[in-house]
C-alpha positions in Angstrom: 27.8 30.2 -36.2 30.6 27.3 -34.8 31.5 30.0 -32.2 27.5 29.3 -29.9 27.5 25.7 -30.6 28.2 22.9 -27.2 27.6 26.2 -25.2 25.6 26.0 -22.2 22.6 27.4 -22.9 22.8 30.9 -21.3 21.0 34.6 -22.0 24.7 37.1 -22.3 22.0 39.9 -22.4 20.3 38.6 -19.8 22.1 39.7 -16.4 22.1 38.7 -13.1 25.4 40.5 -10.9 26.4 38.8 -8.0 27.8 40.9 -5.8 30.6 38.8 -3.7 31.3 41.5 -1.0 27.7 41.3 -0.2 28.1 37.8 0.2 30.9 37.9 1.9 30.0 40.6 4.6 26.6 38.5 4.9 28.3 35.9 5.9 30.5 37.6 8.2 28.0 39.5 10.0 25.5 36.0 10.7 28.6 34.4 12.1 29.2 37.2 14.5 25.5 36.8 15.5 27.1 33.4 17.0 29.2 32.3 20.0 32.8 31.7 18.8 34.0 27.8 17.5 30.4 27.7 16.0 30.5 27.0 12.2 28.8 28.1 9.1 26.5 26.3 6.5 25.9 28.4 3.7 22.9 27.0 2.5 23.0 26.8 -1.6 20.5 24.7 -2.8 18.2 25.7 -5.7 21.4 27.2 -7.7 22.1 29.3 -4.4 18.4 30.6 -4.3 19.0 32.2 -7.7 22.0 33.5 -7.2 24.6 30.7 -9.7 25.5 27.5 -7.4 28.8 28.0 -9.0 29.4 30.8 -8.6 28.3 31.6 -4.9 30.7 28.6 -4.2 33.6 30.0 -6.0 33.1 33.0 -3.4 32.6 31.8 -0.2 35.4 28.9 -0.5 38.4 31.3 0.7 35.7 32.4 3.5 35.0 32.1 6.5 32.2 29.0 6.2 32.9 25.2 7.2 30.1 23.6 5.5 27.6 23.6 2.2 24.1 22.7 2.4 22.5 21.0 -0.7 19.2 20.0 -1.6 20.1 16.8 -3.6 22.6 14.7 -4.7 22.8 16.1 -8.0 23.7 19.5 -7.0 26.2 18.0 -4.5 28.4 16.4 -7.4 28.1 19.1 -9.4 29.7 21.2 -6.9 32.3 17.9 -5.2 35.4 18.4 -6.9 35.5 22.5 -6.7 34.7 22.3 -2.9 38.4 21.4 -0.9 38.4 23.1 2.2 34.3 23.2 2.9 32.4 19.9 4.1 28.6 19.3 1.4 25.4 18.7 3.2 23.0 16.8 1.4 19.4 17.1 2.8 17.4 15.3 0.7 17.2 12.2 2.8 18.8 8.8 1.7 16.2 5.8 1.3 16.1 2.5 0.8 16.9 1.7 -3.1 19.3 4.8 -3.4 21.2 4.2 -6.3 24.2 2.0 -5.4 26.8 4.4 -7.4 25.3 7.0 -5.7 25.8 6.0 -2.5 29.7 5.3 -3.4 30.0 8.4 -4.5 29.0 10.3 -1.7 31.5 7.8 0.3 33.9 8.0 -2.0 33.7 12.0 -2.1 33.3 12.2 2.2 29.6 14.2 1.3 27.5 14.1 4.9 24.6 12.4 4.1 21.0 12.9 5.9 19.3 9.3 7.2 15.1 8.9 7.8 14.9 5.1 8.6 16.5 2.4 9.8 15.7 0.9 6.4 17.7 3.6 4.6 21.2 3.1 7.3 20.3 -1.0 7.2 20.7 -0.3 3.0 23.6 1.8 3.1 25.5 -0.4 5.6 24.3 -3.9 3.5 26.1 -1.6 0.0 29.5 -0.8 2.1 29.7 -3.3 4.3 33.4 -5.3 3.9 34.7 -2.3 2.2 36.9 0.3 3.3 34.8 4.2 2.7 32.9 5.3 5.5 29.8 7.6 5.0 29.0 10.3 7.2 25.2 10.2 8.0 23.2 13.1 9.8 19.9 12.5 11.7 16.5 15.0 11.2 15.1 14.5 14.1 11.3 15.6 14.2 10.5 17.9 16.8 7.4 19.8 15.3 8.5 20.8 11.9 6.3 17.5 10.3 7.9 17.2 7.0 11.2 15.0 6.8 12.4 14.7 10.8 12.7 11.3 12.6 10.4 10.4 15.5 12.3 10.6 18.5 12.0 6.6 19.3 13.3 5.5 15.8 15.7 8.1 15.7 17.2 6.6 18.6 17.7 3.0 17.1 19.4 4.4 14.3 22.0 6.0 16.0 22.6 2.7 17.8 22.5 0.6 14.7 24.9 3.4 12.9 27.1 3.3 15.7 27.4 -0.5 14.8 28.3 -0.1 11.8 32.3 0.5 10.5 30.9 1.6 7.1 28.5 4.1 9.4 29.3 7.3 11.3 27.4 9.2 12.9 28.1 13.0 11.7 25.7 14.9 13.1 22.5 16.0 15.2 19.7 18.4 13.6 16.0 19.4 13.1 14.7 22.2 11.9 12.7 24.7 12.8 8.6 25.5 11.3 8.2 29.1 13.0 11.3 31.2 13.7 10.8 33.8 11.2 7.5 34.6 12.7 7.4 37.4 15.5 5.4 34.5 17.9 8.2 32.1 18.9 6.6 30.2 21.5 6.1 27.3 19.0 9.8 27.4 18.2 10.5 27.4 21.6 8.5 24.3 22.1 10.5 22.6 19.5 13.8 24.0 20.8 13.1 22.1 24.0 12.0 19.2 22.3 15.1 18.6 20.4 16.9 20.1 24.0 15.4 17.0 25.7 16.4 14.4 22.8 20.0 15.2 23.1 20.4 15.5 26.9 18.7 11.6 27.0 21.0 10.2 24.2 23.9 12.3 26.4 24.7 13.1 22.8 26.4 16.6 23.7 29.3 14.9 25.3 30.5 13.6 21.7 32.3 16.6 19.8 32.3 13.9 16.7 29.0 14.6 16.5 27.9 17.8 15.5 24.6 19.2 16.3 23.0 22.1 14.3 19.1 23.7 14.1 19.5 27.4 13.1 17.8 28.5 9.7 18.7 32.1 9.2 15.6 33.6 11.0 16.7 31.8 14.0 20.7 32.7 13.5 19.2 36.0 13.9 16.8 35.2 16.2 17.4 32.7 18.5 21.2 32.5 19.6 20.4 29.1 21.9 19.5 27.7 19.0 23.2 28.0 17.5 24.9 24.7 19.3 27.6 23.9 17.2 26.9 25.7 13.6 24.3 27.6 11.7 22.6 26.9 8.8 21.9 30.3 7.1 20.0 30.5 3.0 18.4 33.4 2.7 20.1 35.6 5.1 23.3 34.0 3.0 22.2 36.8 0.1 20.7 39.8 1.5 17.7 39.0 2.9 15.4 38.1 6.4 12.4 35.6 6.3 9.4 38.3 5.8 11.3 42.4 6.1 12.0 43.1 9.8 12.8 46.1 11.5 15.6 46.8 13.7 17.1 43.7 13.2 20.3 43.2 14.7 22.6 42.1 11.3 23.0 44.2 8.4 22.6 42.1 5.1 22.5 43.5 1.8 20.3 42.0 -1.0 23.6 40.6 -3.1 22.3 40.1 -6.9 20.5 42.5 -9.3 18.6 41.2 -12.6 18.9 43.4 -15.4 18.1 43.3 -19.5 18.5 45.4 -22.0 15.9 47.1 -24.1 15.1 44.9 -27.8 12.5 47.6 -29.3 10.9 51.1 -29.0 7.6 51.6 -30.3 4.7 54.4 -30.2 0.6 53.1 -28.9 -1.9 55.4 -29.8 -4.2 56.6 -26.8 -6.7 54.4 -26.9 -4.9 51.5 -28.5 -4.5 47.7 -26.4 -1.2 46.5 -25.4 -0.4 42.4 -24.9 -2.8 39.0 -24.7 -6.1 39.9 -23.7 -5.7 44.0 -24.0 -5.9 44.0 -20.2 -3.8 47.5 -21.0 -5.5 50.5 -22.9 -3.5 53.3 -23.4 -4.7 56.5 -22.1 -2.5 58.4 -24.0 0.3 58.7 -26.7 2.7 55.8 -25.2 6.8 55.6 -25.8 6.6 51.6 -25.2 9.6 49.3 -24.5 9.9 45.4 -25.0 12.6 43.8 -22.7 13.0 40.1 -23.9 11.9 38.3 -20.3 9.0 36.9 -19.2 7.8 34.2 -16.7 9.7 31.6 -18.4 12.4 33.7 -17.2 11.3 33.2 -13.4 8.9 36.9 -13.8 5.6 36.7 -12.1 2.6 36.6 -14.6 0.8 38.3 -11.9 3.3 41.3 -12.4 0.8 42.3 -15.3 -0.1 45.9 -15.0 1.1 46.1 -11.0 5.1 46.1 -10.9 7.6 48.7 -12.0 10.5 48.9 -13.1 13.8 50.8 -13.0 15.7 52.9 -16.5 18.7 54.7 -13.5 16.5 56.6 -11.5 13.1 56.8 -13.8 10.2 54.6 -13.0 8.5 52.6 -15.4 5.7 50.3 -15.2 4.9 46.8 -16.3 1.4 47.7 -19.3 -0.2 44.8 -20.8 0.6 41.5 -19.4 3.8 39.5 -19.3 4.4 37.2 -21.7 6.3 34.0 -21.6 9.5 36.1 -23.1 8.8 39.6 -23.2 7.5 42.3 -20.8 6.8 46.1 -21.9 7.3 48.9 -20.6 6.0 52.2 -20.5 9.0 54.6 -20.9 6.8 57.5 -22.2 8.0 59.8 -19.2 11.8 58.3 -19.4 14.2 61.1 -21.0 16.2 59.7 -23.2 15.6 56.4 -23.5 16.8 54.6 -26.4 17.4 51.1 -27.7 20.0 48.8 -26.1 19.7 50.5 -22.5 19.6 48.9 -19.3 16.6 48.3 -17.3 16.4 47.4 -13.8 14.1 44.2 -13.8 15.3 43.4 -9.7 16.8 46.3 -7.8 19.5 45.2 -5.2 17.5 47.7 -2.4 15.6 46.5 0.3 13.3 49.6 -0.3 13.2 49.5 -4.0 9.6 49.6 -6.2 11.2 46.8 -7.8 12.7 45.2 -4.9 12.5 41.6 -3.7 10.0 42.5 -1.0 7.7 44.6 -3.2 7.9 41.8 -5.6 6.5 39.7 -3.1 4.8 41.6 -1.9 2.8 42.3 -5.1 2.6 38.2 -5.7 1.4 37.7 -2.1 4.6 35.4 -1.7 8.1 35.1 0.0 11.3 36.4 -1.0 12.7 32.8 -1.8 10.2 32.3 -4.1 11.6 35.9 -5.9 15.0 34.1 -5.8 14.8 31.0 -6.9 12.6 31.8 -9.9 15.3 33.3 -12.0 15.8 31.3 -14.4 19.4 28.9 -15.0 19.9 30.5 -17.7 20.1 34.3 -17.0 23.7 35.1 -17.1 25.8 35.7 -13.9 28.6 38.2 -13.7 30.4 38.4 -10.4 31.4 41.7 -9.3 
């Protein structure tokens, strides 16, 4: 049919409901933890933690948000022309030999980039030399994360090189905490002390043109002395603490619910098996419902015979192996079950048996992974 040609590969019947009020309230409540004037960076990498990059940025454009942080140049370009008031920070470091057209595009769109080596600084300076374009650079100072940070001696030299180049601007200095989400903050405190020492030695607090930032979601909530000029909130923006948190100082509301319809109902006689590997044998005559969603859509195979879904207020267990694009539920005890009935696959409730925390527990993983696994072809509907 011509109607469907040329459209993005989206399944309209797999629906991720995105609640704009939750996103806006989470951002507002997190910002209330900070001192007046602290800037707020909404981390929207990984398709906005599975919520939809375009949809989330569109919701937050009018909010009290100063930056959007993305993982890559490609994510930045995807939103560059729709963002007019906020700045965009690309967290993946520029490297020596990066495609020149990407460097020029970053300067053209006034994007904020991260430099991770002297060689990268020299490289981009050479590309831009003699022109009028200026590239905004942030330096990630190693304080104990052990990932992309630059050691202090190298960072000091990079600052000097950037300051000496008319086509480069030192726009930010930051670090990243490795353990801010844990109960024991001793390591995070050591990181903060090391970062503060670098700021003092380089007299960076006296430079109002340089944005200092360190706090991720957990540090925004738990470490107010790490807020500096800006906080970077990712998972908390979408309604989750890095791990379930009792007596949290801020209320967070999940911003997504994933739903799908029942596409087939069938009877399975007692003693018959269900799905691959015959991992489930029906202990009774069973009414089974087929859901057109599986591990290719982000619903983990390890949920086989362990997870549940909701039909209204009724709970239906997943039976048999989760398939690539189908799941089978036991709906024997659901009154009035019917074809087309909507099933809640991932709930927008912290305490739900099919909420993100519960699914993360079943998968022995973190809530981030459950959220970001929701496939891009799922239809995002913003409310």
